[in-house]
PASEBA-1860 file (N, C-alpha, C; in nm, 3 decimals):
! residues 230
1> XXXXXXXX> 1.298/-1.746/-3.287/1.374/-1.737/-3.157/1.283/-1.739/-3.030 ~ 1.325/-1.840/-2.951/1.228/-1.830/-2.828/1.225/-1.718/-2.735 ~ 1.108/-1.690/-2.675/1.078/-1.558/-2.597/1.102/-1.598/-2.453 ~ 1.212/-1.506/-2.377/1.224/-1.539/-2.252/1.192/-1.410/-2.180 ~ 1.086/-1.434/-2.071/1.051/-1.301/-1.999/1.105/-1.324/-1.864 ~ 1.159/-1.205/-1.820/1.211/-1.190/-1.680/1.105/-1.094/-1.596 ~ 1.065/-1.134/-1.480/1.005/-1.049/-1.382/1.108/-1.027/-1.284 ~ 1.157/-0.892/-1.264/1.264/-0.867/-1.166/1.207/-0.759/-1.055
9> XXXXXXXX> 1.265/-0.785/-0.944/1.235/-0.698/-0.833/1.367/-0.649/-0.757 ~ 1.341/-0.605/-0.618/1.443/-0.529/-0.563/1.577/-0.618/-0.562 ~ 1.563/-0.755/-0.561/1.687/-0.819/-0.550/1.773/-0.810/-0.658 ~ 1.711/-0.765/-0.765/1.785/-0.769/-0.884/1.887/-0.629/-0.889 ~ 1.854/-0.530/-0.821/1.952/-0.411/-0.807/2.033/-0.401/-0.668 ~ 1.988/-0.484/-0.586/2.071/-0.471/-0.447/2.220/-0.482/-0.457 ~ 2.272/-0.550/-0.559/2.407/-0.577/-0.584/2.471/-0.455/-0.644 ~ 2.382/-0.338/-0.693/2.436/-0.239/-0.760/2.442/-0.126/-0.636
17> XXXXXXXX> 2.387/-0.161/-0.510/2.378/-0.057/-0.396/2.273/0.018/-0.404 ~ 2.156/-0.038/-0.485/2.044/0.053/-0.513/1.917/-0.026/-0.457 ~ 1.850/0.006/-0.369/1.744/-0.049/-0.296/1.601/0.012/-0.343 ~ 1.521/-0.075/-0.393/1.397/-0.034/-0.404/1.298/-0.092/-0.291 ~ 1.209/-0.020/-0.244/1.129/-0.061/-0.145/1.067/-0.197/-0.167 ~ 1.079/-0.290/-0.108/0.990/-0.411/-0.111/1.033/-0.506/0.019 ~ 1.100/-0.453/0.110/1.158/-0.510/0.228/1.036/-0.540/0.322 ~ 1.059/-0.650/0.408/0.961/-0.710/0.497/0.945/-0.594/0.623
25> XXXXXXXX> 1.041/-0.496/0.638/1.013/-0.412/0.732/0.936/-0.298/0.725 ~ 0.879/-0.272/0.589/0.786/-0.158/0.550/0.871/-0.031/0.538 ~ 0.993/-0.046/0.507/1.075/0.083/0.507/1.141/0.084/0.369 ~ 1.154/0.237/0.319/1.222/0.250/0.211/1.331/0.351/0.248 ~ 1.448/0.329/0.230/1.586/0.403/0.275/1.528/0.448/0.405 ~ 1.482/0.382/0.495/1.470/0.423/0.642/1.338/0.513/0.663 ~ 1.271/0.527/0.575/1.133/0.599/0.576/1.016/0.504/0.571 ~ 0.908/0.515/0.658/0.799/0.442/0.628/0.732/0.458/0.509
33> XXXXXXXX> 0.696/0.376/0.428/0.644/0.400/0.291/0.519/0.499/0.272 ~ 0.445/0.487/0.392/0.341/0.573/0.408/0.369/0.710/0.402 ~ 0.491/0.754/0.455/0.546/0.885/0.448/0.601/0.937/0.335 ~ 0.635/0.843/0.227/0.707/0.885/0.101/0.655/0.832/-0.018 ~ 0.562/0.733/-0.012/0.531/0.666/-0.145/0.368/0.661/-0.146 ~ 0.285/0.759/-0.098/0.143/0.765/-0.110/0.114/0.895/-0.164 ~ -0.006/0.910/-0.225/-0.060/1.045/-0.253/-0.101/1.114/-0.143 ~ -0.151/1.068/-0.044/-0.179/1.131/0.089/-0.050/1.194/0.152
41> XXXXXXXX> 0.087/1.120/0.126/0.198/1.179/0.172/0.231/1.303/0.099 ~ 0.227/1.298/-0.034/0.254/1.421/-0.134/0.167/1.532/-0.085 ~ 0.054/1.503/-0.061/-0.049/1.619/-0.018/0.001/1.674/0.108 ~ 0.034/1.592/0.215/0.059/1.634/0.337/0.188/1.714/0.353 ~ 0.285/1.660/0.294/0.429/1.724/0.304/0.489/1.708/0.155 ~ 0.478/1.796/0.076/0.519/1.778/-0.070/0.677/1.807/-0.055 ~ 0.727/1.881/0.030/0.870/1.916/0.039/0.949/1.779/0.077 ~ 0.890/1.706/0.182/0.973/1.598/0.226/0.963/1.483/0.114
49> XXXXXXXX> 0.844/1.467/0.053/0.843/1.362/-0.054/0.926/1.402/-0.166 ~ 0.935/1.525/-0.221/1.014/1.563/-0.337/1.149/1.542/-0.332 ~ 1.188/1.586/-0.178/1.328/1.586/-0.138/1.397/1.457/-0.132 ~ 1.303/1.347/-0.082/1.332/1.199/-0.064/1.362/1.156/-0.212 ~ 1.277/1.182/-0.305/1.325/1.129/-0.440/1.438/1.200/-0.509 ~ 1.444/1.322/-0.467/1.578/1.397/-0.522/1.710/1.305/-0.456 ~ 1.701/1.268/-0.330/1.814/1.200/-0.281/1.824/1.072/-0.348 ~ 1.719/0.991/-0.357/1.702/0.863/-0.430/1.761/0.857/-0.572
57> XXXXXXXX> 1.730/0.982/-0.648/1.766/0.990/-0.771/1.938/1.005/-0.786 ~ 1.980/1.087/-0.692/2.148/1.125/-0.684/2.191/0.959/-0.671 ~ 2.148/0.892/-0.566/2.197/0.734/-0.556/2.189/0.673/-0.682 ~ 2.080/0.679/-0.761/2.074/0.600/-0.880/2.175/0.658/-0.976 ~ 2.198/0.779/-1.008/2.278/0.816/-1.110/2.423/0.769/-1.052 ~ 2.474/0.749/-0.915/2.577/0.694/-0.882/2.598/0.550/-0.890 ~ 2.486/0.480/-0.896/2.478/0.326/-0.913/2.533/0.284/-1.057 ~ 2.565/0.164/-1.060/2.615/0.087/-1.199/2.536/-0.016/-1.207
65> XXXXXXXX> 2.493/-0.074/-1.335/2.452/-0.219/-1.351/2.537/-0.312/-1.300 ~ 2.463/-0.417/-1.246/2.561/-0.549/-1.194/2.592/-0.653/-1.294 ~ 2.651/-0.753/-1.259/2.666/-0.876/-1.352/2.531/-0.927/-1.381 ~ 2.446/-0.929/-1.284/2.305/-0.984/-1.321/2.248/-0.906/-1.435 ~ 2.245/-0.778/-1.442/2.175/-0.704/-1.554/2.253/-0.736/-1.677 ~ 2.373/-0.744/-1.653/2.466/-0.779/-1.798/2.426/-0.915/-1.852 ~ 2.420/-1.010/-1.750/2.383/-1.151/-1.809/2.247/-1.149/-1.868 ~ 2.152/-1.081/-1.822/2.012/-1.080/-1.880/2.040/-1.011/-2.035
73> XXXXXXXX> 2.106/-0.914/-2.034/2.147/-0.835/-2.160/2.218/-0.944/-2.255 ~ 2.298/-1.024/-2.210/2.368/-1.110/-2.292/2.284/-1.217/-2.361 ~ 2.184/-1.245/-2.288/2.077/-1.345/-2.336/2.020/-1.305/-2.464 ~ 2.009/-1.170/-2.483/1.970/-1.130/-2.619/1.998/-1.188/-2.728 ~ 2.141/-1.247/-2.734/2.214/-1.298/-2.839/2.133/-1.429/-2.878 ~ 2.065/-1.491/-2.785/2.008/-1.638/-2.819/1.857/-1.624/-2.814 ~ 1.803/-1.502/-2.728/1.639/-1.528/-2.709/1.606/-1.378/-2.726 ~ 1.476/-1.390/-2.755/1.407/-1.261/-2.767/1.350/-1.237/-2.607
81> XXXXXXXX> 1.429/-1.125/-2.557/1.419/-1.086/-2.418/1.326/-0.986/-2.377 ~ 1.237/-0.993/-2.285/1.152/-0.888/-2.254/1.169/-0.883/-2.086 ~ 1.190/-0.770/-2.034/1.192/-0.768/-1.883/1.063/-0.681/-1.839 ~ 1.010/-0.737/-1.728/0.896/-0.666/-1.667/0.956/-0.645/-1.522 ~ 0.976/-0.530/-1.494/1.047/-0.493/-1.360/0.954/-0.415/-1.271 ~ 0.957/-0.444/-1.134/0.901/-0.364/-1.034/1.000/-0.257/-0.992 ~ 1.117/-0.259/-1.038/1.215/-0.152/-0.995/1.195/-0.036/-1.068 ~ 1.225/0.081/-1.002/1.201/0.223/-1.060/1.335/0.279/-1.133
89> XXXXXXXX> 1.429/0.196/-1.104/1.585/0.227/-1.156/1.587/0.201/-1.310 ~ 1.693/0.244/-1.392/1.700/0.230/-1.525/1.841/0.155/-1.548 ~ 1.861/0.065/-1.435/1.984/-0.023/-1.453/1.977/-0.138/-1.584 ~ 1.863/-0.183/-1.589/1.850/-0.288/-1.710/1.879/-0.220/-1.845 ~ 1.832/-0.098/-1.848/1.847/-0.014/-1.991/1.987/0.030/-1.980 ~ 2.058/0.066/-1.873/2.205/0.104/-1.869/2.301/-0.023/-1.911 ~ 2.235/-0.140/-1.867/2.317/-0.250/-1.916/2.301/-0.295/-2.064 ~ 2.203/-0.233/-2.131/2.196/-0.250/-2.272/2.059/-0.316/-2.312
97> XXXXXXXX> 1.980/-0.357/-2.218/1.857/-0.426/-2.239/1.761/-0.323/-2.325 ~ 1.704/-0.385/-2.421/1.616/-0.294/-2.502/1.472/-0.305/-2.486 ~ 1.447/-0.409/-2.415/1.278/-0.401/-2.416/1.230/-0.441/-2.259 ~ 1.220/-0.329/-2.196/1.190/-0.320/-2.052/1.078/-0.248/-2.011 ~ 0.955/-0.312/-1.940/0.839/-0.267/-1.902/0.833/-0.232/-1.758 ~ 0.825/-0.099/-1.719/0.829/-0.051/-1.599/0.694/-0.050/-1.527 ~ 0.666/-0.142/-1.430/0.539/-0.169/-1.369/0.498/-0.041/-1.269 ~ 0.616/-0.003/-1.187/0.592/0.098/-1.096/0.665/0.235/-1.117
105> XXXXXXXX> 0.678/0.257/-1.240/0.718/0.395/-1.285/0.865/0.400/-1.304 ~ 0.933/0.530/-1.340/1.071/0.549/-1.336/1.113/0.664/-1.272 ~ 1.215/0.645/-1.182/1.266/0.736/-1.105/1.332/0.864/-1.168 ~ 1.378/0.839/-1.294/1.442/0.949/-1.353/1.351/1.061/-1.409 ~ 1.221/1.021/-1.401/1.118/1.101/-1.446/1.009/1.175/-1.361 ~ 0.962/1.284/-1.387/0.877/1.367/-1.306/0.745/1.390/-1.404 ~ 0.630/1.412/-1.339/0.536/1.425/-1.398/0.422/1.518/-1.329 ~ 0.306/1.551/-1.404/0.212/1.605/-1.326/0.157/1.531/-1.210
113> XXXXXXXX> 0.107/1.616/-1.099/0.052/1.524/-0.982/-0.104/1.530/-1.021 ~ -0.165/1.598/-1.094/-0.310/1.580/-1.131/-0.316/1.481/-1.246 ~ -0.207/1.456/-1.346/-0.241/1.377/-1.470/-0.103/1.303/-1.480 ~ -0.069/1.213/-1.401/0.060/1.153/-1.410/0.102/1.095/-1.524 ~ -0.011/1.020/-1.607/0.033/0.960/-1.726/0.032/1.040/-1.859 ~ -0.005/1.161/-1.847/-0.020/1.235/-1.956/0.118/1.251/-2.023 ~ 0.158/1.211/-2.152/0.282/1.207/-2.184/0.351/1.358/-2.215 ~ 0.261/1.444/-2.223/0.299/1.599/-2.245/0.348/1.650/-2.119
121> XXXXXXXX> 0.311/1.588/-1.998/0.363/1.656/-1.892/0.473/1.560/-1.820 ~ 0.521/1.467/-1.887/0.639/1.389/-1.838/0.773/1.430/-1.872 ~ 0.858/1.450/-1.777/0.991/1.508/-1.813/1.096/1.414/-1.761 ~ 1.193/1.388/-1.839/1.331/1.302/-1.797/1.435/1.398/-1.735 ~ 1.493/1.355/-1.639/1.583/1.454/-1.577/1.720/1.386/-1.602 ~ 1.808/1.479/-1.621/1.955/1.425/-1.636/2.029/1.444/-1.511 ~ 2.156/1.391/-1.494/2.218/1.386/-1.392/2.251/1.532/-1.322 ~ 2.283/1.628/-1.422/2.316/1.759/-1.377/2.189/1.852/-1.336
129> XXXXXXXX> 2.077/1.792/-1.359/1.950/1.852/-1.319/1.851/1.762/-1.256 ~ 1.893/1.665/-1.161/1.822/1.563/-1.112/1.752/1.593/-0.990 ~ 1.757/1.706/-0.941/1.700/1.767/-0.824/1.571/1.852/-0.853 ~ 1.468/1.821/-0.819/1.336/1.907/-0.832/1.319/2.008/-0.720 ~ 1.308/2.123/-0.738/1.267/2.217/-0.631/1.128/2.185/-0.591 ~ 1.118/2.162/-0.464/0.971/2.143/-0.414/0.870/2.251/-0.462 ~ 0.754/2.220/-0.488/0.658/2.311/-0.557/0.662/2.362/-0.684 ~ 0.756/2.301/-0.762/0.783/2.319/-0.899/0.656/2.297/-0.962
137> XXXXXXXX> 0.610/2.368/-1.070/0.486/2.343/-1.126/0.525/2.253/-1.260 ~ 0.438/2.158/-1.297/0.422/2.092/-1.422/0.354/2.188/-1.525 ~ 0.357/2.142/-1.649/0.299/2.245/-1.742/0.157/2.265/-1.747 ~ 0.079/2.181/-1.662/-0.066/2.199/-1.646/-0.102/2.258/-1.525 ~ 0.012/2.322/-1.449/0.002/2.391/-1.333/-0.011/2.332/-1.196 ~ -0.009/2.192/-1.200/-0.007/2.113/-1.075/0.136/2.082/-1.034 ~ 0.169/2.054/-0.905/0.297/2.023/-0.864/0.371/1.897/-0.939 ~ 0.489/1.928/-0.965/0.557/1.809/-1.040/0.594/1.716/-0.915
145> XXXXXXXX> 0.564/1.588/-0.966/0.565/1.470/-0.858/0.658/1.378/-0.924 ~ 0.722/1.273/-0.856/0.821/1.156/-0.929/0.710/1.072/-1.019 ~ 0.769/1.044/-1.126/0.673/0.940/-1.208/0.693/0.799/-1.149 ~ 0.630/0.791/-1.034/0.631/0.672/-0.960/0.496/0.620/-0.909 ~ 0.468/0.499/-0.931/0.338/0.446/-0.901/0.319/0.430/-0.731 ~ 0.259/0.538/-0.671/0.227/0.540/-0.536/0.161/0.406/-0.498 ~ 0.187/0.373/-0.362/0.101/0.259/-0.309/-0.057/0.312/-0.317 ~ -0.135/0.220/-0.356/-0.293/0.265/-0.360/-0.318/0.313/-0.503
153> XXXXXXXX> -0.228/0.337/-0.576/-0.255/0.370/-0.728/-0.272/0.257/-0.806 ~ -0.329/0.264/-0.939/-0.354/0.174/-1.031/-0.198/0.139/-1.080 ~ -0.182/0.040/-1.155/-0.052/0.014/-1.226/-0.085/-0.016/-1.377 ~ -0.088/0.100/-1.441/-0.112/0.127/-1.584/-0.044/0.019/-1.674 ~ 0.084/-0.018/-1.653/0.162/-0.104/-1.744/0.139/-0.255/-1.707 ~ 0.051/-0.299/-1.620/0.035/-0.439/-1.582/-0.022/-0.503/-1.702 ~ -0.111/-0.443/-1.785/-0.160/-0.509/-1.898/-0.059/-0.548/-1.999 ~ 0.049/-0.463/-2.017/0.154/-0.477/-2.109/0.239/-0.598/-2.049
161> XXXXXXXX> 0.266/-0.579/-1.921/0.333/-0.724/-1.866/0.275/-0.829/-1.868 ~ 0.133/-0.838/-1.856/0.058/-0.957/-1.856/0.065/-1.009/-2.008 ~ 0.058/-0.927/-2.104/0.072/-0.975/-2.253/0.196/-1.037/-2.278 ~ 0.313/-0.979/-2.221/0.442/-1.028/-2.238/0.460/-1.182/-2.181 ~ 0.404/-1.178/-2.071/0.415/-1.313/-1.977/0.332/-1.411/-2.073 ~ 0.220/-1.384/-2.119/0.148/-1.495/-2.199/0.217/-1.544/-2.312 ~ 0.319/-1.457/-2.371/0.394/-1.504/-2.486/0.514/-1.571/-2.441 ~ 0.548/-1.571/-2.336/0.688/-1.629/-2.281/0.695/-1.786/-2.327
169> XXXXXXXX> 0.802/-1.825/-2.368/0.855/-1.953/-2.383/0.932/-2.006/-2.259 ~ 0.997/-1.922/-2.174/1.054/-1.945/-2.069/1.043/-1.818/-1.963 ~ 0.989/-1.838/-1.844/0.957/-1.721/-1.767/1.057/-1.749/-1.641 ~ 1.121/-1.631/-1.605/1.223/-1.609/-1.490/1.190/-1.517/-1.399 ~ 1.183/-1.549/-1.270/1.147/-1.442/-1.173/1.280/-1.415/-1.080 ~ 1.330/-1.290/-1.076/1.461/-1.260/-1.018/1.438/-1.151/-0.920 ~ 1.464/-1.192/-0.777/1.470/-1.113/-0.662/1.336/-1.036/-0.635 ~ 1.240/-1.096/-0.622/1.095/-1.064/-0.593/1.018/-1.146/-0.493
177> XXXXXXXX> 0.963/-1.077/-0.384/0.898/-1.174/-0.304/0.767/-1.236/-0.335 ~ 0.715/-1.200/-0.441/0.588/-1.249/-0.506/0.474/-1.212/-0.411 ~ 0.494/-1.106/-0.338/0.405/-1.059/-0.228/0.330/-0.936/-0.270 ~ 0.388/-0.860/-0.369/0.312/-0.737/-0.406/0.236/-0.758/-0.534 ~ 0.111/-0.733/-0.535/0.021/-0.729/-0.636/0.002/-0.590/-0.677 ~ -0.017/-0.578/-0.841/-0.065/-0.699/-0.920/0.053/-0.770/-0.957 ~ 0.180/-0.737/-0.947/0.291/-0.788/-1.011/0.294/-0.950/-0.987 ~ 0.265/-0.987/-0.857/0.276/-1.124/-0.829/0.170/-1.203/-0.910
185> XXXXXXXX> 0.067/-1.140/-0.956/-0.032/-1.208/-1.013/0.015/-1.253/-1.159 ~ 0.121/-1.202/-1.215/0.164/-1.218/-1.341/0.195/-1.365/-1.363 ~ 0.220/-1.438/-1.256/0.251/-1.589/-1.260/0.134/-1.669/-1.319 ~ 0.000/-1.604/-1.313/-0.109/-1.672/-1.352/-0.123/-1.663/-1.521 ~ -0.051/-1.576/-1.567/-0.042/-1.567/-1.725/0.061/-1.652/-1.791 ~ 0.133/-1.732/-1.718/0.228/-1.821/-1.773/0.162/-1.935/-1.835 ~ 0.191/-1.980/-1.974/0.104/-2.069/-2.028/0.141/-2.216/-1.973 ~ 0.062/-2.305/-1.965/0.085/-2.449/-1.927/0.238/-2.498/-1.993
193> XXXXXXXX> 0.299/-2.564/-1.913/0.422/-2.635/-1.958/0.525/-2.549/-1.997 ~ 0.506/-2.411/-1.970/0.621/-2.317/-1.996/0.714/-2.329/-1.863 ~ 0.862/-2.351/-1.888/0.945/-2.361/-1.758/0.945/-2.226/-1.694 ~ 0.951/-2.256/-1.552/0.945/-2.122/-1.468/1.068/-2.126/-1.371 ~ 1.154/-2.042/-1.369/1.278/-2.044/-1.274/1.242/-1.930/-1.178 ~ 1.292/-1.940/-1.051/1.290/-1.845/-0.962/1.427/-1.823/-0.893 ~ 1.480/-1.706/-0.896/1.626/-1.688/-0.862/1.613/-1.595/-0.729 ~ 1.637/-1.641/-0.613/1.633/-1.551/-0.491/1.721/-1.619/-0.385
201> XXXXXXXX> 1.787/-1.557/-0.296/1.848/-1.621/-0.219/1.770/-1.666/-0.085 ~ 1.652/-1.586/-0.077/1.555/-1.619/0.038/1.442/-1.715/-0.002 ~ 1.373/-1.756/0.088/1.248/-1.837/0.077/1.147/-1.747/0.013 ~ 1.073/-1.806/-0.091/0.969/-1.719/-0.150/0.861/-1.821/-0.155 ~ 0.740/-1.748/-0.117/0.628/-1.823/-0.112/0.578/-1.843/-0.261 ~ 0.563/-1.969/-0.289/0.512/-1.998/-0.439/0.371/-2.044/-0.470 ~ 0.303/-2.026/-0.350/0.140/-2.066/-0.355/0.130/-2.200/-0.390 ~ 0.038/-2.223/-0.470/-0.004/-2.365/-0.526/0.101/-2.416/-0.646
209> XXXXXXXX> 0.191/-2.328/-0.685/0.275/-2.376/-0.796/0.377/-2.478/-0.756 ~ 0.382/-2.601/-0.801/0.475/-2.691/-0.771/0.582/-2.717/-0.891 ~ 0.560/-2.637/-0.996/0.648/-2.657/-1.128/0.760/-2.548/-1.136 ~ 0.776/-2.497/-1.025/0.897/-2.370/-1.037/1.028/-2.420/-0.987 ~ 1.133/-2.414/-1.078/1.254/-2.447/-1.056/1.327/-2.344/-0.972 ~ 1.370/-2.358/-0.841/1.409/-2.264/-0.761/1.579/-2.259/-0.766 ~ 1.623/-2.152/-0.769/1.768/-2.136/-0.769/1.788/-2.037/-0.666 ~ 1.849/-2.089/-0.541/1.854/-2.018/-0.410/1.999/-1.947/-0.412
217> XXXXXXXX> 1.983/-1.827/-0.487/2.112/-1.750/-0.494/2.069/-1.619/-0.535 ~ 2.180/-1.519/-0.508/2.140/-1.395/-0.539/2.140/-1.357/-0.695 ~ 2.106/-1.242/-0.746/2.095/-1.234/-0.898/2.187/-1.269/-0.986 ~ 2.299/-1.217/-0.951/2.421/-1.251/-1.048/2.463/-1.402/-1.053 ~ 2.467/-1.468/-0.928/2.510/-1.614/-0.927/2.418/-1.691/-0.966 ~ 2.282/-1.652/-0.939/2.159/-1.728/-0.995/2.138/-1.714/-1.157 ~ 2.175/-1.604/-1.196/2.163/-1.603/-1.339/2.265/-1.677/-1.418 ~ 2.390/-1.679/-1.352/2.496/-1.758/-1.409/2.457/-1.912/-1.425
225> XXXXXX> 2.405/-1.956/-1.301/2.357/-2.093/-1.285/2.240/-2.118/-1.398 ~ 2.150/-2.025/-1.405/2.034/-2.047/-1.502/2.086/-2.039/-1.649 ~ 2.200/-1.969/-1.662/2.231/-1.968/-1.817/2.320/-2.104/-1.842 ~ 2.371/-2.183/-1.762/2.422/-2.299/-1.776/2.301/-2.402/-1.789 ~ 2.174/-2.385/-1.724/2.074/-2.473/-1.737/2.004/-2.462/-1.886 ~ 1.998/-2.337/-1.916/1.936/-2.308/-2.050/2.017/-2.355/-2.181
END
């Protein structure tokens, strides 16, 4: 069975009414990212940061997977599908996708602010208990923070993403500007002669790559067209 690997970004979830910051205006839900998505912001105003993610989490529980998420899931009938996503939502999983690598963390989880990737201190929140009271402590005594890769932090899952891309027989980019590293660098791991498709309604800088098949549509319509091409 051929392996198809998707790299998905904010444009994947926008039809579900859920935005992840990657906009050109430097805002996330009307907040400057420096105010809500950096370690410095958490230290300076934990209450503002924790409550920002509380509101975002509520929005996520209210959102539903869109047709694009379901179309990717449907491809599992004919392909071995891996999704490498820059998004912090779980909409791929809720659509039924089984193999999702989250580069930038997961909004439904919280962790230690001193040791974010220690599995012992990571908790998953359900809808009934999705609000974290600011200054709540993790098991190691540090403040509970969202399990999100803040700007300026390392991206631990990038190696798993790169390995997946190296094995791809088909590589598809959906709804990402290819401006944010290290995710944008995953393009370098595509083997020669592997077909690459880029689905986005906007102009996306492709660098020196001349071999990318561009589908200038939103996620759902673009994935319908891709299915026809495959």
